[in-house]
C-alpha positions in Angstrom: 158.8 87.9 106.3 155.8 89.4 104.5 153.3 86.9 103.2 150.7 87.4 100.5 147.2 86.4 101.4 147.0 83.8 98.6 149.8 81.8 100.2 148.3 81.9 103.8 144.6 81.7 103.1 142.9 78.3 103.4 140.5 79.4 100.6 141.7 78.0 97.3 141.1 79.4 93.8 139.5 76.5 91.9 138.9 78.1 88.5 136.8 80.7 86.7 133.5 81.9 88.1 130.5 79.9 87.2 127.1 81.4 86.0 124.6 81.3 88.8 121.0 82.6 89.2 120.8 85.7 91.3 119.2 83.8 94.2 122.1 81.4 94.5 125.0 82.9 96.3 126.9 79.8 97.3 127.2 76.1 96.6 127.9 73.7 99.5 127.9 69.9 100.0 124.4 68.5 100.4 124.6 67.9 104.2 125.9 71.5 104.9 123.3 73.0 102.6 120.5 71.1 104.3 121.6 72.3 107.7 121.7 75.9 106.5 118.2 75.6 105.0 116.9 74.1 108.3 118.4 77.1 110.1 116.9 79.5 107.6 113.5 77.8 108.0 113.7 77.9 111.8 114.5 81.6 111.8 111.4 82.3 109.7 109.2 79.9 111.8 110.3 81.5 115.0 109.5 85.0 113.7 106.0 83.8 112.6 105.4 82.7 116.2 106.7 86.1 117.4 104.0 87.7 115.3 101.3 85.8 117.1 100.6 83.3 114.3 100.5 79.6 114.6 103.0 78.4 112.0 101.6 76.1 109.4 104.4 76.3 106.9 107.0 73.6 106.5 110.4 73.4 105.1 108.8 72.1 101.9 107.3 75.6 101.5 110.9 77.0 101.6 111.9 74.5 98.9 108.9 75.6 96.9 110.1 79.2 97.1 113.5 78.4 95.6 112.0 76.2 92.9 109.6 79.1 92.0 112.4 81.6 91.8 114.0 79.7 89.0 111.1 80.9 86.8 111.0 84.5 88.2 112.3 86.5 85.2 112.2 89.8 87.1 114.2 88.5 90.1 117.3 90.6 90.7 116.5 93.4 88.3 117.6 96.7 89.8 114.7 98.3 91.7 112.8 95.1 92.3 112.1 93.6 95.7 115.4 92.2 97.2 115.8 88.5 97.5 115.2 88.2 101.2 112.1 90.3 100.8 110.7 87.8 98.4 111.3 85.0 100.9 109.3 86.8 103.5 106.5 87.6 101.0 106.3 84.0 99.8 106.2 82.3 103.2 104.0 84.9 104.9 101.5 84.5 102.0 101.7 80.7 102.4 101.1 81.1 106.1 98.1 83.5 105.8 96.4 81.8 102.8 94.5 85.0 101.8 91.6 85.0 99.4 92.6 88.4 98.1 96.0 90.0 97.8 96.6 93.6 96.7 100.0 94.7 95.5 100.5 98.4 94.9 103.8 99.3 93.1 104.5 96.3 90.7 107.4 97.7 88.7 109.1 94.7 86.9 106.9 92.1 88.6 109.3 90.1 90.8 107.3 90.4 94.0 104.0 89.9 92.1 105.3 86.6 90.6 106.4 85.6 94.1 102.9 86.1 95.5 101.3 84.4 92.6 103.4 81.3 93.2 102.9 81.4 96.9 99.1 81.3 96.8 98.0 80.1 93.3 94.3 80.3 94.2 94.3 83.8 95.6 92.5 86.7 93.9 95.5 89.0 93.1 94.9 92.7 92.1 97.9 94.6 90.9 98.1 98.4 90.9 100.6 100.7 89.3 100.4 104.1 87.6 102.2 102.4 84.7 102.9 98.8 83.7 105.5 99.8 81.2 108.3 98.2 83.3 106.6 94.8 83.6 108.7 91.9 82.3 105.6 89.8 81.6 101.9 89.7 82.6 100.9 86.7 84.7 97.7 84.8 84.1 94.9 85.2 86.6 96.1 88.6 87.9 93.8 91.6 87.7 96.0 94.5 86.5 94.7 98.0 87.2 96.8 100.8 85.8 95.9 103.5 88.4 96.7 104.4 92.0 95.1 102.0 94.4 93.7 104.9 96.4 91.3 105.6 93.5 89.9 102.1 93.5 87.3 100.5 95.8 88.7 97.0 96.2 87.8 95.5 99.6 89.0 92.6 101.7 87.1 89.4 101.6 88.5 87.8 104.7 90.7 88.7 107.8 93.6 86.9 106.2 93.6 89.1 103.1 96.5 91.5 102.8 98.0 94.5 100.9 101.6 94.8 99.9 102.7 98.4 99.3 105.9 98.9 97.4 104.9 102.2 95.8 106.9 104.8 97.8 103.6 106.5 98.9 103.0 107.7 102.5 102.8 104.5 104.6 100.3 106.1 106.9 97.9 107.0 104.1 98.1 103.4 102.9 97.4 102.1 106.4 94.3 104.4 106.7 93.1 103.4 103.2 93.6 99.7 104.0 91.7 99.9 107.3 88.8 101.6 105.7 88.5 98.8 103.1 88.5 96.0 105.6 92.1 94.9 105.3 93.7 93.9 108.6 97.1 92.6 107.4 99.5 94.9 105.5 103.1 94.7 104.4 104.9 98.0 103.6 108.2 98.6 101.9 110.3 101.8 101.6 110.0 102.3 105.4 113.5 103.3 106.6 114.3 104.5 110.1 116.2 107.7 110.6 119.7 106.1 110.1 118.6 104.5 106.9 116.7 107.4 105.2 119.8 108.4 103.3 119.4 105.3 101.1 116.2 106.6 99.6 115.2 109.3 97.2 111.5 108.6 97.8 110.9 107.0 101.2 107.2 106.3 101.9 107.2 109.1 104.4 105.8 109.4 106.9 106.8 105.7 107.3 105.6 103.2 109.8 109.1 103.4 111.3 108.4 107.0 112.1 105.2 106.5 114.0 105.8 103.2 115.8 107.6 105.0 118.7 107.7 108.6 119.9 111.0 109.6 118.3 109.5 111.9 115.7 107.6 115.0 116.8 105.6 117.5 114.6 108.0 119.7 112.7 111.1 117.5 113.1 113.3 117.6 110.0 115.9 115.4 108.4 118.3 116.1 105.6 120.5 113.8 103.6 122.6 113.6 100.4 121.2 111.7 97.4 123.1 111.5 94.1 124.6 114.9 94.4 121.4 116.6 95.7 120.5 117.7 99.2 117.1 116.4 100.3 114.9 117.5 103.3 111.9 115.9 104.9 109.7 117.6 107.5 107.5 115.3 109.7 103.9 116.5 110.2 101.3 114.8 112.4 98.6 115.7 109.9 100.3 113.6 107.3 100.0 110.4 109.4 96.1 110.3 109.0 95.8 108.8 112.5 97.5 105.6 111.4 99.1 104.9 114.8 95.6 104.5 116.4 94.7 101.8 113.8 97.8 99.6 114.4 97.7 96.6 116.6 101.3 95.6 116.1 104.3 96.2 113.8 107.0 93.8 113.0 110.1 94.5 110.9 111.2 91.3 109.1 114.7 90.3 110.4 117.7 90.0 108.3 118.3 86.7 106.5 121.5 87.7 104.7 123.8 85.6 106.9 121.9 82.5 105.7 121.1 83.4 102.1 123.7 85.9 101.0 120.8 88.0 99.5 119.9 91.5 100.2 117.3 92.4 102.9 114.3 94.7 102.2 112.7 97.4 104.3 109.6 95.4 104.8 107.3 95.7 107.9 104.4 93.5 108.6 101.5 95.4 110.2 98.5 94.0 112.0 95.6 96.4 112.2 92.9 96.6 114.9 89.6 95.0 114.3 
């Protein structure tokens, strides 16, 4: 006898959907939620160790993240940093405790708000070619409406970092950061070959393309995007010798199975001294 799923499933319909903030994808009993948060924190902590850092963050910092996001008016707006990307930004910034943070490609300001909350005392400089999409301007942030490549901002300490979410050549940004004394970088828009079809403007050549020897000069990739056919040709000259400047590259692992939120295409890059 055929059975409908509602009659055989152990999941019950308990009423109409409830309004939830975009960073809350489930509600569980307190003990189960606490165990899940502990697993999430341990995943992050172990990756920080893998990156060669001595973890100083605690689960209280993870709690701080979720409390901060209740005030992030730009969170979840289309085109902003995905939820799991903001977790990594918040906790890595807490770990590094930089004096100066540069963000290039602010858009609506979700990731900028995240960094401001993570390190309230840091000097934050925000670059974009237009701030027309900003939801609100934050206090104690230096807004500069121009490409960061036209500026002369320099690192104050080895823990300072740049976050590039501007769809501009990852390799160019690596070279510019190195020349200005930055040794820690986070880049977005850095898909590998099997992910490039998700982008109209990947930050090509991306760090994913130069971290191994898969791409050779003249290699091409084509993909469909919103009814158009796109083509990218990889050129060594466009990499600005970035590979020689890199000490290590780490792609942030997925947290979706623990948070229910979307992952980003973020890579954490340590540059040579």
